[in-house]
N, C-alpha and C positions, 0 to 999 in steps of 0.2 A: 558347472552352471550356477551352483546356487554359490560358491567360494564367491564368484567375481559380482553375483549380485550383492552378496555383504560388502565386498569390499568399496562397492560402488555406494553404497547407501553410508558407508562407515568414512567414505570420503567427503560426503556430502555433509553429512554431522560434522564432522572436524571442521570443514570450510567456514560452517554457519556461524559454530560456536567459536574458534580458536582466530581465526584469521580475521583478525581486526584490522583498523585500519592504522596505516603504517604511520608515524609522523616525519612532518617535514623536517623538523630537525632530527640532526644527524649524530647527535649526542647523547651516548647512552645514560638514561635516567638515573641506573642504576648503580655503574660506574664511572660513568663521564667520557669511556671512551668513544671514539670516530666508529659511527658503524654503517657500513654501506648496503648492506642488506636488511631482511627481516630481523634478524639474529646476530647480537656483539658478540665477534670475535673473542674477546677477553671472558666474560661472565656468560654470556649464552642467555641474556635474557631478550623478550622479544622488544623489539623497537615500534611499539603500538602505541595508540591511544592509552591514556591510563584512566579516562572517565569510560565507566561502561553500564549497562541498565543494572538494577537488582538482580535479574535473573541470572548475570552473568557467574554470580557466585555458587550457583548450583552446577550451571555447564560447563563450568571451568572444572567443578569435583568432579563430573561424572568423566569429562576426558581424561581426567590424569591417570585414569583406571580401565579407559577401553579405547585409546590411542597406543601408539609406538607398535603398529603390526602386529596386535594383537597381544599385548603384553599381558593386558588384565587376563585373558580369556586362556592363555596358556599357562599363567602361573595355576590357574584353579584347576585347571586339567593334572599338571603334576604335581599339585599339592593333593588333591581327593587320590588319585592314581598309582602316582609313583614315590612312596616313602623315600624320604632322604633325598633325593636328588636336588632340589630347589636347596638346599643345605647344603650340600657338596660343590656346587655350583657356583653358590654365593661366596663359600670360603676361597675357591680358587681364583679368585676375582672378578668374575664373569659378570657383572652386576648390572648390566643395562637389559640383559634378554628379559627378565621379570621384575614384579612389583618387588620394592624393598621389603624385609621383616616388620617393620614396624609399622610399615605406612599399611602395611599386609594386614598387620594384628588387628589396628586402632580399624579398618573398614569393616573389616570381616564382625568384629566385635558389635560395631557401632548398628551395622543391619540385624545381626543375629538378636540381640535386645530389644532392639527396635521393634523386632516381629513380635518377639514373647511379649512384649509389654502390650502391644495391641490385643493378643489371645488372652490374656489374665484380665482385663479391663471390666469385662463384663463378669467375670468372675462371681459365684453365689451360691453357697453350696446352703442345702433345704430349700432350693427355689422349686424343684420338680414335688417335692412332700406340700407345698403352700399351693401350688397349681392344683395339684389331686384334691387337697382340701375344699378348696374353692369350689371344684367342679362339683364336688360330692353335695355340698351344701345348696350350691344351685339346683341340682336335682330334688334333694327334700322340700325346698321354698316349694318346687313345681308340683310336687306330691301334696303338700300341705295346702296348697291353692285349688288344688282338685279336692280335698279332704273337705275345704271349706263350702267348695260351692255343691257339694254333694250333701253335707250337712243340712246347708241352709236349703235345700232340695227335699228335704226330709221332713221339713216343716210345714210343705205345703198339706192342704187337707185331704188332697188326693194320694198321698202318698202315706198318710195316716193310717187313714181307711183302709187303704187296701193292706197296709201292716196288721192292723187289727184284725182281718180274715184271715191273715197267714199266721196268727198267734207269737208276731213279732220277728218271724223268722227273718223277714227281709232285713231288718235292723241290726239283728246281729250276726249275718253275713256281711255286711256294710261294713261294719265296724271290726270283723277281724282282719279284714283287708286293708284298712286305713292305717297309715302312719302314726303312732301313736301320738308323738308329741312335737312339732318343730322344734321349739326350744330345746327338748330332751335331747332331739337328733343331732343337733346346734352342740351342746355338748361334748354327745359321744363323739362325734368326729374331730372338734377341736383336741378330746384327747387322746384319740387316735395318734395324729399328727403331730400333739404338742410339743418342743423344744424344749429343753433348759432354759429357761427365760435368764439365769443367776451361774456361771459357773462357781463363783464363791459360795453360796445359799447349796447349791449340789456337794460341797466340799466341806458342809457342816460350819461354816464361818458367814459372821454377822458385821465384822468390821474387821481392822487392823488390830483394833485394841483386843478384841476377840483370837486373832491369830496369837499373838504376842502372850495372852494368858494361858493358852496351851501349849506353846514354846514352853513356858515357866514350867508347866507340869513334866512335859517330853523332856527335861534338858537340853532344850534347843537343838535337838534332833534334826530340825528342818528348817534352819535357820538361814541357811542358803538360801532355800526357796523364798525367802522374804519380800526381795525385790519382784519377783514376779507376780508375786499375790497381791503387792502393790499397786503394779501396772495392771492388773485383772480389776480390782477394785474400782483404780483411774477412771478406766476404759468404761466399765459397767454404771461409773453415775454420770456418766455421760450420754447415756441410752443404748451403750452397743450391746447386740445379743450375741451369743456364743457365734453364731454365723459369723457375724460382721466382725469379729475381732479374729476366727481364721482366715477368711478374704483378706482384713486388713497385714496380717502377719506374710500369708503368701505373696502379697504384691511388694512389700516392703523387702522382704528378702532377696526376691528377682530384681527388684532396683538395686540392691547392694551389692549383688554377685559381681558385677563387673569390676567393681572398686576392691571387691574380695579378691578377684583374678587378676588381677594387674599388680597388687601387693605380692601374691602366689609366685607369680613368673621367677624373680630374683632368688627365689629359695629353691624354686626346681631347677636351674642355672647350676647355685649353688650347688648342692645334690651331685649334679653332674660331672661336675669340677673337682670336688671330692674323690672319685671313682675312677680319674682318670688323669692321663700323663701332665703334671703340672708345664713340663718342658716342652711338649708338641702341642697342647691346646691350652687356649687361653680360655681366661673366663667369656670374653669375647663371644667366641668362639660357640661357648654352649647357651650363651644368650641367643644365637642366631637360632641352634636347635630348638632352644624351648621355644622361640616368638614362632616357627613353623608349625611346631607340633600342638599350639594350643589354638593356632589358627587354623590346623586341618578339625581338632575338637569340637570348635565353633562353628563351620562349616558344616561339620555331618551335623552337629543338633538343629542348624537351621533348618537343611534338609529333611528331617527326621521330623520338626513343626511344619515347616510346609505340607509333606504328605499326608498328617495326622490331619491337617486343616481341611485337605483335599478329600479327605475320606470321612469328615464330618458332614459333607453336602449328600452322603449314599446312606440306606439305612445302617444305623450303628447297630442292629441288634443282629445283624446277618452273619451267619458262621464263616464266610470264608472271609469276609472284610476283617471280622476279630481275629482270625490266624495268620492273615497277611500283615494285619499289623504288629502281631508278637512276632512274629519272625523277623520284619524289619526292624525291629528294637532290638532284638536279640542279635541280628547279623551285624545290627549296626557295633553293638559293644564289642562282640568279637573282633570283627574286624579295627576298630580300636585298639584293642589289647595289640593285637597282631601287626598295625602297622606301626607302633612305638618299637617292636622287636625290630622292624624290617629296617627302619629308618634308623634306627641306632646302629644296627651293623654295616650299612654302608655308609653313613656319617663315619664311624669312627675306626671303622674296619679293623677291629679285632678277631680272635681266633673264633668261631661258631660256640665252641662250646663255654667259653669267656665271655660271648655277648649274651649269651642264654642267660647265663649267672648271674652277673653283672645288672643285665634286662630287669631279672625279675628279680631282684634285691631293692634297684631303684624304684620299681614296679609297686612293690609291697610299700616301701618307706611312704611314697607319694601317695599310693590308696591311704594310709594310715595317717598321713599330715592331710591331707585335705579334705578327709571326714571331720579331721578336729575343727578345721576351717572352716567348714560348711556349720559345723555347731557353732562357734564362734559368731559366724554369720548370722545365726539363726537367733540366739540370745541377743544379740546386739541390735539387729531387725526388729526384735521383740521389744526391748526396752525401749526405744527410740520412736514406739508409734505413738501416736496421738490424736 
C-alpha cells in the first residue's frame, strides 16, 4: 500500500515539475530534427517551451535525482549497504539504473558540506564561560543591592538605638553575612573566567620585531613559524580574541575541505592504478571506484551530523545518550574501513588474501597522505584568514 502511495505522489510531483507545455513547433531546439511527440528521437531532449518560472531551476534539479523509477533512492541504498555493487554494475555498462558517479559525488558533497556549514555558523568557543560569568555577576549585583538596602536601614535611629543596647552585636552579625565588595567580587569573577586576550603576549612576544630579535639569538630555530606568528599579530591588531581566531580557523577549514577532497580524488585513483593490472583496469575504472567510495564516506558523514543534531535536542549530559553517540561514531569508523575492503574485493575480484594485503597497503598510504592533506588544508586555511 505504501509503495503505491509513494508511486502516486511521485507521479504527481513529476507531472507538476517536468511536464511543461509542448511546443507547437515540431523542430527540436537542440538538434533541429523533427519531433512527433514529447521527446526528440535524435537527441532525447523534451520539445517543451523554453521559458520557465524561476523555481523551475530547483524543481528540475530535484527531479533529476528522484525520478526514473526510484533511480536516486536505489542508488542511496546500494551505496550505503552494498559495497562495490554500484561500481561493478557501472563498469559492466549498465548505466541507466543508478545515478552516474560524478553526478552522485557532486550532489552528496554539496548537501553534506551545506549541512555542516549550517552547523558551524554559530560556533563559539568560550561561550559557556562567558554565560556563567554573567550569571555570577548578576547574582553578586543582587546581593550587593540587598547589602546596600540593609546598610541604609542600619542608619535609622531605631536600629542604632537597638544596636547600642546589644553592644554592637547586630551590626557585627550583619557585616559578617554581607558580600564584601561588589567591585572586588566582579574582579574575582572576571579573573576566574578570564581568557588570554592575546596569543602573542602569552608567548612573550610584543611585536614581529621582538620575534625576529629572539630568532637571531636562537639561530632562527623557529623561523618556519614566522608566517603564522605574523598572521596572529595581524588578526589581533584587528581586535580578534583567541576564541574568535579559533572559530575562524575551523570555519575556514570546513569551507576549504570540499576543494581539498576534489584535488585528492585523482591521487586516490592513481594509487589504485599503481597496484592493479594496467591491462585489465583503466584509470577511468579506478576513478569510478574512487567516486563511489568517497560518495559513501560523505553520505556516512552527513548521517552522523544529522544524528548528532537530533541528539542535541535532548539532554546531552544523559549517560545513555553519550554512550549512543560514542557507539555510533565508533561503528561508523569501523564500517567505513570494512566497507573499503569489501568494495575493493567485489570490484577487482582478486584473491581474498591479496585483497587484504593490497587493501591494507592502500589504506595505510591513503591515511598518511590524507593526514598530510588535512595538515596542508589547515595551514592554507589559517594563512588565508582575514
